[in-house]
C-alpha positions as CSV (number, residue, x, y, z in Angstrom):
1,M,15.0,-1.2,20.6
2,N,11.7,0.8,22.0
3,E,8.3,-0.5,20.5
4,R,8.0,2.6,18.3
5,A,11.2,2.1,16.8
6,F,10.7,-1.4,16.4
7,R,7.3,-0.8,14.8
8,S,8.8,1.7,12.4
9,S,11.5,-0.7,11.6
10,R,8.7,-3.3,10.1
11,A,6.8,-0.9,8.5
12,R,9.8,0.1,6.5
13,D,10.6,-3.6,5.7
14,A,7.2,-4.3,4.7
15,A,7.6,-1.0,2.5
16,V,10.7,-2.6,0.9
17,V,8.9,-6.0,-0.1
18,L,5.8,-4.6,-1.1
19,P,6.8,-3.8,-4.7
20,V,8.4,-7.3,-4.8
21,F,5.2,-9.0,-3.7
22,G,3.4,-6.9,-6.3
23,L,5.7,-7.8,-8.9
24,F,5.2,-11.7,-7.9
25,L,1.6,-11.3,-8.1
26,L,1.8,-9.8,-11.8
27,M,4.4,-12.6,-13.1
28,P,2.9,-15.0,-15.6
29,P,3.1,-18.3,-13.8
30,V,0.6,-16.6,-11.2
31,I,-1.4,-14.4,-13.3
32,S,-1.9,-17.1,-16.1
33,L,-3.9,-18.9,-13.2
34,F,-6.6,-16.3,-14.0
35,A,-6.6,-16.4,-17.7
36,A,-9.2,-18.7,-18.0
37,P,-12.3,-18.0,-20.1
38,A,-14.5,-17.0,-17.3
39,A,-16.1,-13.9,-16.7
40,I,-18.0,-12.3,-13.7
41,R,-20.8,-10.1,-15.2
42,G,-19.6,-9.9,-18.3
43,V,-15.6,-8.8,-16.9
44,P,-13.1,-11.4,-17.8
45,L,-11.5,-12.9,-14.6
46,I,-8.1,-11.6,-15.6
47,V,-9.3,-8.1,-15.7
48,L,-10.9,-8.5,-12.3
49,Y,-7.8,-10.0,-11.0
50,L,-5.6,-7.3,-12.3
51,F,-7.6,-4.4,-10.8
52,A,-7.8,-6.5,-7.4
53,V,-3.8,-6.6,-7.3
54,W,-3.3,-3.0,-8.3
55,G,-6.2,-1.7,-5.6
56,G,-4.9,-3.9,-2.9
57,L,-1.3,-2.7,-3.9
58,I,-2.5,1.0,-3.6
59,V,-4.2,0.5,-0.3
60,C,-1.3,-1.4,1.3
61,A,1.1,1.3,0.1
62,A,-1.2,3.9,1.6
63,L,-1.4,2.3,5.2
64,L,2.7,1.8,5.3
65,A,3.0,5.6,4.2
66,H,0.8,6.6,7.1
67,R,2.6,4.3,9.4
68,L,6.0,5.8,8.2
69,D,5.5,9.2,8.2
70,P,5.2,10.5,11.9
71,A,3.7,13.7,11.1
72,A,0.9,12.4,9.3
73,A,-0.6,10.7,12.5
74,Q,-0.8,14.3,14.5
75,P,-3.0,17.2,12.9
76,Q,-1.8,19.9,11.6
77,T,-2.6,23.4,13.3
78,D,-2.6,26.6,10.9
79,T,-0.8,29.4,12.4
80,A,-0.3,32.8,11.0
81,I,3.1,34.3,10.1
82,G,4.7,35.7,13.1
83,D,2.4,34.0,15.6
84,P,4.6,32.6,18.6
85,P,4.5,28.5,18.2
86,A,2.3,26.8,20.9
């Protein structure tokens, strides 16, 4: 197995695990750790935790999607209809 296929396989595995990890972070035993009556600049700690997890999952998903899509790594060129491919 070459290096590119191995990296793609690892990215696919990570894409499968990411939703499970996100679900784990939002389960009551974990989220209850942040349900303390504390606030940072007036924002409850649990709200900051939820938005941090949500944003982190979005960033991780975007990075994985970029790694899984080989066309995203190459710039697209605009060609008019009827032009021969380069």
